[in-house]
Residue, then its C-alpha position, 0 to 999 in steps of 0.5 A: x500500499x502506498x505510504x508518501x506523497x510529495x508536495x511540491x511548491x514551484x516558484x520563480x527562483x526555487x522548487x521548494x519540496x515536502x515528503x510527507x506521510x497520509x497523517x500529513x507530518x512532514x518527514x522531510x523538506x528539500x529544494x533545487x533552483x528554478x531552471x528557467x533557462x530555454x522558457x523553463x523547458x527542463x523545470x518538470x525534467x529536474x524536478x522529477x530527477x530531484x524526487x527519484x534521488x530521494x526516493x533512492x536516498x529513502x530506498x524508496x520505489x514508486x510503488x511507495x509514492x501515493x501520489x504528487x501534488x504541484x501548485x504552480x504561478x498561473x491559472x490551471x484548469x484540469x493540470x493545465x497551466x495557462x501562462x507561468x509568466x514568471x517560468x516561460x511558460x505558456x500552455x504546459x499540460x503539467x500534469x500530463x507531463x509529470x505523470x508521464x516522467x514520474x509514472x504516479x498520480x500528479x496533481x495540479x492547481x494555482x500556488x494561491x490555491x494550493x498555499x489555501x489548503x496547506x493552511x485548512x489542513x495544517x495550519x491557521x484554517x485547521x478545523x475548517x471544510x470552508x474557508x477563504x485564504x488571501x495571501x497578502x504580498x506584493x500582490x493579492x493572491x487568493x484561494x476559495x475553498x468549499x467542503x475542502x476543495x478548492x473553486x478553480x473557475x473555468x479557466x483556473x480564476x477562481x480565487x482571484x480576489x486581488x482583482x476585485x474592483x474596490x473603485x474606479x479611480x484608483x490605483x493603476x494595476x499590473x492587470x491592466x486595471x485600474x481600482x483592484x484590491x491588490x493596488x490598496x490592500x497588497x504590501x504595494x497598495x499599503x505603501x501607495x495609499x500612504x503615500x498619497x496621503x503625505x502627498x495631499x495632506x500636512x498631517x504630523x507624521x513620523x513617516x516624513x522622517x524615513x527615505x523609504x517606506x514600507x509596510x512593515x514600517x507602515x504597520x508598526x507606525x499605525x500600531x504606535x498611534x501614528x495619525x498618518x500610518x492610521x488612516x493608511x490602515x483603515x483605509x486597507x481595512x475597508x477595502x478588504x473588508x468590503x471586499x471579503x463582505x462581497x466574497x462572503x455573501x457568495x461562498x459563505x466561508x466559516x473563515x477567512x484565512x490571511x498569509x503572506x509577509x503583510x500577514x505578519x502585521x499579525x492581529x491588526x489586520x483580522x481586527x481592521x478587516x472584521x471591523x469593516x466586515x461586519x460594517x458590510x456584511x450580510x447580516x445572517x454572516x457575521x456572527x459565524x464568519x472567523x478571521x484568522x492569520x496563517x501559520x505555516x508560512x513559506x511551508x504552506x505550499x508544500x503542505x497544500x500540495x501534499x494535500x491535493x494529492x492526498x485526497x484526489x489520489x485513488 
C-alpha cells in the first residue's frame, strides 16, 4: 500500500519539495533552483530527477508513492497551466507531462490555491472545510475552498480576489485595470495609499522621516498611533473588509485566513478587516465568520500540494 506523498511549490526562483506521510507529517523537505533557461523547458525534468534521487536515498520505489501535488504560479484548469510569466511557460499540461516522467498520479493547482489548502489542512484554517485564503504580499492572491476543495473556475481564475474592483478611479493595476483590491491592500498598495496621504495632507507623521516606506514600517507606526499610518491602515481594512463582505455573501466561508508577508503585522490585520466586514456584510453571516492569520509561512505551499495529492489519489 502506498505510504507517502510529495508536495511541490514551484516558484520563480526555487522549487520547494516536501515529503509527507498520509497523516500529513512533514518527514523531509528540500529545494532545487528553478531552471528558467530556454523558457523553462527543463523544469519538470529537474523536478523528476530530484524526486527520483530522494526516493533512492530513502530506499523507496514508485509503489510507495501515493501521488504528487504541485502548485504553479499561474492559472490552472484540469492540470493545464495557462501562461506562467515568471517561468517562461505558455500553455503546459503539467499533469500529463509529469505523470509520464514519474509514473505516479500528479495533481496541479495555482500556488495561492495550494497555500490555502495547506492552511486548511495543517495551518490557521485547521478544522474548517470552507474558507477563503488571502495572501497579502507584493500583490493579493486568493483561494476559495468549499467542502475541502478548491474552486478553480472555468479557466482556473477562481480565487483571483486581488483583482476584485474596489473603486473605479484608484491606482493602476498590473492586470491593466484600475482600482483592483491589490492596489490598496497589498504591501505595495499600503505604500501607495500612505504616500498619497502624505502628499495630499500636512498631517504631522513620523512617516515623513523615512527615506523609503514599507508596509512593515507603516503597520508598526499605526500600532504606535501615528495618524497617517492609522488612516492608511483604515483604508486598507475598509477595502479588504468590503471585498470580504462581497466574497462572503457568495461563498459563506467559515473563516477568512490571511497569509503572505503583510500578515506578519499580526492581529491588527484581522481586527481592522473584521471591523469593516461587520459593517458591510450581510447580517446573517457576520456572527458565524471567523478571521484568522496563517501559521505555516513559506511551507504552506508544500503542505497544500501534498493535501491535494492525498485527497485526489485513488
